[in-house]
C-alpha positions as CSV (number, residue, x, y, z in Angstrom):
1,M,1.7,-21.3,4.5
2,S,-0.4,-19.3,6.9
3,E,-1.1,-19.8,10.6
4,A,-4.3,-18.6,12.1
5,V,-4.0,-15.7,14.6
6,G,-7.2,-14.9,16.2
7,S,-9.4,-14.2,13.1
8,R,-6.6,-13.0,10.8
9,Q,-4.2,-15.0,8.7
10,R,-0.6,-14.4,9.3
11,R,1.8,-15.1,6.3
12,Y,4.8,-17.3,7.0
13,D,7.6,-15.3,5.5
14,P,11.1,-16.5,6.6
15,G,12.8,-14.0,4.1
16,R,10.9,-11.0,5.3
17,R,13.8,-9.4,7.2
18,D,15.9,-9.6,4.1
19,K,13.1,-8.2,1.9
20,I,12.9,-5.3,4.1
21,I,16.7,-4.6,4.0
22,D,16.7,-4.9,0.2
23,A,13.7,-2.6,-0.1
24,C,15.3,-0.1,2.2
25,L,18.3,0.2,-0.2
26,D,15.7,0.6,-3.2
27,V,14.0,3.6,-1.2
28,V,17.3,5.1,-0.5
29,A,18.3,4.9,-4.2
30,E,15.1,6.4,-5.2
31,S,14.5,9.0,-2.5
32,G,17.8,9.4,-0.6
33,V,18.2,8.7,3.2
34,A,16.1,11.7,3.9
35,G,13.1,10.3,2.0
36,V,13.2,6.9,3.9
37,S,10.3,6.2,6.2
38,H,9.1,2.9,7.8
39,R,5.9,3.3,5.7
40,K,7.8,3.6,2.5
41,V,10.0,0.7,3.1
42,A,7.2,-1.5,4.2
43,A,5.3,-0.7,1.1
44,A,8.3,-1.2,-1.1
45,A,8.9,-4.7,0.6
46,D,5.2,-5.5,0.6
47,V,5.1,-6.4,4.2
48,P,2.9,-5.0,7.0
49,L,4.0,-1.8,8.6
50,G,4.3,-3.6,12.0
51,S,7.1,-5.9,10.5
52,M,9.5,-2.8,10.5
53,T,9.5,-2.6,14.4
54,Y,9.3,-6.4,14.8
55,H,12.6,-7.0,12.8
56,F,14.4,-3.7,13.5
57,S,14.7,-1.5,16.6
58,G,14.5,1.6,14.6
59,M,15.3,3.3,11.1
60,D,19.0,3.6,12.2
61,E,19.4,-0.1,12.7
62,L,17.6,-0.7,9.3
63,L,19.9,1.7,7.5
64,R,23.1,0.4,9.1
65,E,22.2,-3.1,8.1
66,A,21.1,-2.1,4.6
67,F,24.4,-0.1,4.0
68,T,26.4,-3.0,5.4
69,R,24.7,-5.4,2.9
70,F,25.4,-2.9,0.0
71,A,29.0,-2.5,1.0
72,L,29.6,-6.2,1.3
73,G,28.1,-6.7,-2.1
74,V,30.2,-4.2,-3.8
75,S,33.4,-5.5,-2.0
76,D,32.5,-9.1,-3.0
77,R,32.4,-8.0,-6.7
78,F,35.8,-6.2,-6.1
79,D,37.2,-9.2,-4.6
80,Q,35.9,-11.5,-7.4
81,R,37.5,-9.2,-10.0
82,L,40.9,-9.2,-8.4
83,A,40.8,-12.9,-7.5
84,T,41.0,-13.8,-11.2
85,A,44.1,-11.9,-11.8
86,G,47.1,-14.2,-12.1
87,D,49.9,-11.8,-12.4
88,L,50.7,-8.1,-12.1
89,T,49.5,-7.3,-15.8
90,A,46.2,-9.1,-15.2
91,A,45.9,-7.3,-11.7
92,R,46.4,-3.9,-13.3
93,R,43.6,-4.8,-16.0
94,A,41.4,-5.9,-13.1
95,V,41.8,-2.5,-11.5
96,V,41.0,-0.7,-14.7
97,E,38.0,-3.0,-15.1
98,L,36.9,-2.1,-11.5
99,I,37.0,1.5,-12.3
100,T,35.5,1.6,-15.7
101,R,32.8,-1.1,-15.3
102,D,32.3,-2.5,-11.9
103,V,32.3,0.3,-9.3
104,F,29.2,2.5,-9.8
105,A,28.0,0.2,-12.5
106,D,24.7,1.9,-12.4
107,Q,23.0,5.0,-11.1
108,R,21.7,2.9,-8.0
109,D,25.2,2.2,-6.9
110,L,26.4,5.6,-7.4
111,V,23.4,7.1,-5.3
112,L,23.7,4.5,-2.5
113,T,27.5,4.9,-2.3
114,H,27.2,8.7,-1.9
115,E,24.2,8.4,0.5
116,L,26.5,6.2,2.7
117,Y,29.4,8.6,2.4
118,V,27.3,11.4,3.7
119,L,26.0,9.4,6.6
120,A,29.7,8.3,7.3
121,A,30.9,11.9,7.3
122,R,28.5,12.7,10.2
123,D,28.2,9.5,12.1
124,P,30.9,7.0,13.3
125,A,28.6,4.0,13.2
126,Y,28.3,4.4,9.4
127,R,32.1,5.4,9.3
128,A,32.7,1.9,10.7
129,I,30.9,0.4,7.6
130,T,33.0,2.6,5.1
131,N,36.2,1.8,6.9
132,A,35.5,-2.0,6.8
133,W,34.6,-1.7,3.1
134,M,38.0,0.1,2.5
135,A,39.8,-2.5,4.4
136,R,38.2,-5.3,2.4
137,S,39.1,-3.4,-0.9
138,R,42.8,-2.9,0.3
139,Q,43.0,-6.7,1.4
140,A,41.8,-7.7,-2.1
141,L,44.4,-5.4,-3.8
142,Q,47.1,-6.8,-1.4
143,R,47.0,-10.0,-3.3
144,H,49.0,-8.3,-6.0
145,F,50.4,-5.0,-4.5
146,D,52.2,-4.0,-1.3
147,P,50.0,-2.4,1.4
148,L,51.0,1.3,0.5
149,T,50.4,0.7,-3.2
150,A,46.9,-1.0,-2.3
151,R,46.1,2.1,-0.3
152,L,46.9,4.5,-3.2
153,I,45.0,2.4,-5.7
154,D,42.0,2.2,-3.4
155,A,42.1,6.0,-3.3
156,L,42.5,6.2,-7.1
157,I,39.5,3.8,-7.6
158,E,37.3,5.9,-5.4
159,G,38.4,9.2,-7.0
160,L,38.3,8.1,-10.6
161,T,34.9,6.3,-10.2
162,I,33.4,9.4,-8.8
163,H,34.7,11.6,-11.5
164,R,33.6,9.0,-14.2
165,A,30.0,8.8,-12.7
166,L,29.6,12.6,-12.2
167,D,31.5,14.1,-15.2
168,T,29.5,15.2,-18.2
169,E,32.2,14.1,-20.7
170,P,33.0,10.5,-21.4
171,H,36.3,9.2,-19.9
172,D,39.0,7.1,-21.9
173,P,39.7,3.8,-20.3
174,A,43.2,4.3,-21.6
175,T,43.6,7.3,-19.2
176,V,42.5,5.0,-16.3
177,A,45.1,2.4,-17.5
178,T,47.8,5.0,-17.5
179,A,46.9,6.1,-13.9
180,V,47.0,2.5,-12.6
181,E,50.3,1.9,-14.4
182,R,51.9,5.0,-12.9
183,I,50.8,4.2,-9.4
184,T,51.8,0.5,-9.7
185,G,55.0,1.0,-11.8
């Protein structure tokens, strides 16, 4: 549906803001945060450039919202994996699956995560996003493990997924299972 505005037609697009946020993540994954511009995001979202300033006060707000959406999506997958575990053995298997399959499932997730980490290292606003993400991860882990063990497993997940994603040699899932067992044993 369109409405007439002067002599031009304006598209009715109730999902435009969400399209912009999703497109921002795509541009970050492709070009890094340093390569993000209003023009690139608008083109990727297939929206007029003016939509950028209509929906967001600036690039910082857009990036914060995009990275918040990304972190929530990853933590939702994390929560879903752990919610299906009925006992300690299943919880350990779920953690191994998180490390070997779910976290950094693709190159896009790897790049987005590391771009967020770099921003968080420099800016407290982004650090709040990563802290909330870690808190959700630990909360999901605490369904099955005490708080200290949940914190240690969370750190293990971060470390092993980074190693798995960046190492040039394949990793044996049995090694991951051994690490999880040692921490939770």
